Steps between C-alpha positions, in 0.01 A plus 500: 500500500791310657667246270610173659780328311536122478732483798253691720220268385722199559566595860133578562402161356758317711375675812133426430579138407696444826818444299700802615492388863359169617183563701424372848149386408298181535463324165125567484556875542769498232270322254227752578735795452623362168140453377577131460784307340485346155513128571437276201834339590406369846839528675597846371317707765726348766807656337308822440423536869845383614649785295266752662467402868753502783407166658289308252409145599361303206290292737308817587391544139389138479300545820331810359386293201371207705325735744345679201633844593665499155363343184629417153256618237465643150479875536711781353561449126336153531822372652520299821572726796560439867275750679343549839154357558380852580623634168365221282155532656504876442663501155368195318171646373690805369702259280208291369455671164875508432539130581218407262637722225848353528374142479277593209798661331656154479193278460239725337428259215483199734257678733285652227134439579567398861285681756778583744261608774317169482829310492612697805184399689561133422865528604416679826247230580763233435760670717259586783596186695842651573692205356827587323499377140746500215398675179464157339256391772297818457485448124397137544203607714392786272572358154179293469299820505768719336665284231558778247804693627737208546688409815768770513280804425230371735745446783677833445188713493353338812816496711654832393193713443150381579531370857725671755744225594795436728773248428491271803815387681729314471542717189732784599632355826874511572685221325176318428394387157131492424284541194234768474179414681238771487254581775231769498614806694160526665547154652871538572466834679155451648324782319445620144711769340378853549234597245570762234447860610188684380538660159693823518675405823841336502642485853703191410656672200592804708656282769695308236642824358624605844636154580676472164673834544608407853671187363607613151486880473573748363328353197299589191144387443637273226712328766192451717316341206798276420517376859131440553383409152202727561409759240218660697699692760498858362201581717674372810814696416293814443322450832824490701707741289446779751681290762804443279811682386629504143841466336631430152745237386774557244260405219253767606240262645302623798572298813264495796592429860389518860634821652676341798628182334878441505700646214862446609791707382622354167845462653377258765705177481302197380608155619518192279166320489406164345149513350279203420338431165226747401576738785267791573780753493538444126156385381308766690556762228432569136828694487756268661811707431530603862621146584600323179670614179300475178751248366410261781129575525411155363646340813213639704239297315712192433508387861868581552610573856709815513759663723486872575833679531477868592125457459504380140483162331862393456491119493277195496518220754413134534540241774596134462618249759533773761717726283376844395630578151522862387534599133588872461327703230772767510844549645501491880771674699697304754300661780171417325605137450592472866162637609317272255692200634427595860127546447488192277658297779229613739236404243658157449489446875134603515401274213689202647409550868862578575632203306698707249627853452664430165485761223646493152524837321586468130805697394347683204162625383279260307 
């Protein structure tokens, strides 16, 4: 079986994640291809798409949210993702059990004795009017009948698990601040989420396996679980295995992939890319060594924005008063620093609507 080293996996990941060459795609198609963007930090998807698309207009992403073609919702790993309306309607029921389990993992004692199905019925009835509500407003309405769990567990389990919700704009719009107001997906999108498949059938799981590999492959089943948060995908993987090709990584793990998906030559040049906090390219795997060194793995879950140089995490970045600041994690050659400064200037211009192209690259690693 062919062994793919880290550099080969790196270039494949960059290609699938639209980071090797910027793609000439509408934003909605890019979000669909990427299986959604992690989006608990509302402004980060704008940088994520700017780094991936040839002519990204942030107003287009805002319009997709207000037109309800894209929604912000709790989905993979119980984190807030920006996904297409089509995908959330198809995928949400497949995530129900995982979402409940993850909330219970935090609030099991608080929710002990609570009939979650009955609570879900009450919450759906409350949200059926289509009015966006904050978690505090939902709790205030439900607490008289459900006083036991306390405000935070009650709000978390309803919003993140029991009722499929969208986060209504202005949350997530370009340069717009807005708190989280939750609205039932069924009201927001005009129809309920797709029901679960009959027992023994898992068309959604099979489609997710194919879609994940198109955006993240080649990958191990452990990577698929880490991305989705779903444990129950072995059956889906088994059902599509005959369509797939297999490789091994340097650790001996089996990697699965779509036969015709891009796997560029490891020598393919990789341009500098500025990634937002919690970017898919890093968090979409259990084994993240293809993008980030083990010594810096903690950055991926700490909300640090990172800079890729030759396809790997080489610096972190911030922005303040129109200036993009870059803090190297290792020595950068003169050519690397020049490319980082050039791309950073373009990012500063994007983030400031052309008001600044200033970049400050620190002289030594931090």
